[in-house]
C-alpha atoms as a printed R data frame, in Angstrom:
   type eleno elety resid chain resno      x        y       z
1  ATOM     1    CA   MET     A     1 16.903 -101.396 121.768
2  ATOM     2    CA   GLY     A     2 14.256 -103.028 123.929
3  ATOM     3    CA   LYS     A     3 11.489 -102.474 121.356
4  ATOM     4    CA   ASP     A     4  8.810 -105.011 120.499
5  ATOM     5    CA   PRO     A     5  9.160 -105.691 116.732
6  ATOM     6    CA   MET     A     6  5.495 -106.626 116.606
7  ATOM     7    CA   LYS     A     7  4.463 -103.146 117.775
8  ATOM     8    CA   VAL     A     8  7.031 -100.652 116.439
9  ATOM     9    CA   MET     A     9  7.503  -99.678 112.804
10 ATOM    10    CA   LEU     A    10 10.642 -101.617 111.920
11 ATOM    11    CA   ALA     A    11 12.366 -102.222 108.588
12 ATOM    12    CA   VAL     A    12 15.329 -104.547 108.075
13 ATOM    13    CA   VAL     A    13 17.195 -103.403 104.965
14 ATOM    14    CA   GLY     A    14 19.811 -105.342 103.027
15 ATOM    15    CA   ASP     A    15 22.255 -102.465 102.432
16 ATOM    16    CA   LEU     A    16 21.694  -99.043 103.990
17 ATOM    17    CA   ASN     A    17 24.189  -97.517 101.533
18 ATOM    18    CA   ARG     A    18 22.008  -98.361  98.517
19 ATOM    19    CA   PRO     A    19 18.628  -96.594  98.169
20 ATOM    20    CA   GLY     A    20 17.433  -99.410  95.889
21 ATOM    21    CA   SER     A    21 18.209 -102.086  98.464
22 ATOM    22    CA   ILE     A    22 15.344 -104.384  99.421
23 ATOM    23    CA   VAL     A    23 13.419 -104.245 102.671
24 ATOM    24    CA   LEU     A    24 14.049 -107.816 103.804
25 ATOM    25    CA   ALA     A    25 11.583 -107.659 106.695
26 ATOM    26    CA   ALA     A    26  8.902 -105.180 107.690
27 ATOM    27    CA   SER     A    27  7.044 -105.216 110.993
28 ATOM    28    CA   PRO     A    28  3.263 -105.601 111.047
29 ATOM    29    CA   ALA     A    29  2.886 -101.971 112.189
30 ATOM    30    CA   LEU     A    30  4.953 -100.704 109.231
31 ATOM    31    CA   LYS     A    31  3.014 -102.865 106.808
32 ATOM    32    CA   LYS     A    32 -0.320 -101.699 108.172
33 ATOM    33    CA   ARG     A    33  0.444  -97.975 108.329
34 ATOM    34    CA   TYR     A    34  2.401  -97.539 105.092
35 ATOM    35    CA   GLY     A    35  1.830 -100.700 103.058
36 ATOM    36    CA   ILE     A    36  5.546 -101.521 103.111
37 ATOM    37    CA   SER     A    37  6.235 -105.161 102.338
38 ATOM    38    CA   ASN     A    38  9.203 -107.482 102.087
39 ATOM    39    CA   VAL     A    39  9.644 -106.549  98.427
40 ATOM    40    CA   SER     A    40  9.644 -102.783  98.933
41 ATOM    41    CA   ARG     A    41 12.773 -100.754  98.342
42 ATOM    42    CA   TYR     A    42 14.654  -98.722 100.940
43 ATOM    43    CA   TYR     A    43 13.891  -95.473  99.093
44 ATOM    44    CA   GLU     A    44 10.161  -96.254  99.355
45 ATOM    45    CA   LEU     A    45 10.214  -95.942 103.141
46 ATOM    46    CA   PRO     A    46  8.441  -92.750 104.176
47 ATOM    47    CA   ASN     A    47 10.350  -90.038 106.008
48 ATOM    48    CA   ASP     A    48  8.868  -90.804 109.412
49 ATOM    49    CA   PRO     A    49 11.040  -90.503 112.541
50 ATOM    50    CA   ASN     A    50  9.048  -93.351 114.120
51 ATOM    51    CA   ILE     A    51 10.364  -95.860 111.572
52 ATOM    52    CA   ILE     A    52 13.344  -97.809 112.874
53 ATOM    53    CA   VAL     A    53 15.627  -98.904 110.037
54 ATOM    54    CA   VAL     A    54 18.263 -101.530 110.803
55 ATOM    55    CA   PRO     A    55 20.787 -103.278 108.576
56 ATOM    56    CA   ALA     A    56 20.504 -106.975 107.890
57 ATOM    57    CA   HIS     A    57 23.210 -109.163 109.397
58 ATOM    58    CA   MET     A    58 23.583 -111.557 106.484
59 ATOM    59    CA   GLY     A    59 26.556 -113.338 108.015
60 ATOM    60    CA   ASP     A    60 24.422 -114.398 110.971
61 ATOM    61    CA   TYR     A    61 21.637 -115.480 108.612
62 ATOM    62    CA   LEU     A    62 24.033 -117.588 106.550
63 ATOM    63    CA   LYS     A    63 25.483 -119.308 109.633
64 ATOM    64    CA   ALA     A    64 21.994 -120.167 110.910
65 ATOM    65    CA   SER     A    65 20.883 -121.334 107.458
66 ATOM    66    CA   ILE     A    66 23.871 -123.660 107.156
67 ATOM    67    CA   GLU     A    67 23.212 -125.165 110.592
68 ATOM    68    CA   ILE     A    68 19.531 -125.705 109.776
69 ATOM    69    CA   THR     A    69 20.437 -127.340 106.456
70 ATOM    70    CA   LYS     A    70 22.888 -129.667 108.211
71 ATOM    71    CA   LEU     A    71 20.183 -130.624 110.686
72 ATOM    72    CA   LEU     A    72 17.698 -131.319 107.897
73 ATOM    73    CA   HIS     A    73 20.194 -133.662 106.245
74 ATOM    74    CA   ASP     A    74 20.243 -135.714 109.458
75 ATOM    75    CA   TYR     A    75 16.497 -136.395 109.197
76 ATOM    76    CA   ALA     A    76 15.456 -136.090 105.556
77 ATOM    77    CA   PRO     A    77 16.743 -137.402 102.227
78 ATOM    78    CA   PRO     A    78 18.556 -134.830 100.045
79 ATOM    79    CA   GLU     A    79 15.783 -134.845  97.425
80 ATOM    80    CA   ALA     A    80 13.294 -133.684 100.054
81 ATOM    81    CA   ILE     A    81 15.342 -130.609 100.972
82 ATOM    82    CA   HIS     A    82 14.748 -127.515  98.884
């Protein structure tokens, strides 16, 4: 897309097929203009053509999370990892 997520109104939504799905990430511009936060619901997003709504890629998140957790286990005891 070539857009700067720090400047555009961007919402990352868990499931675009469910109006009650959670906004997992909201850009600073979206937060400032509409008060949308990371606990807002998809249906709470205003009908503004300037808002870019994208689906979350949970598979990518899970892969990265697993790799980070593996790395942490190389340097920290299990009881220190939450």
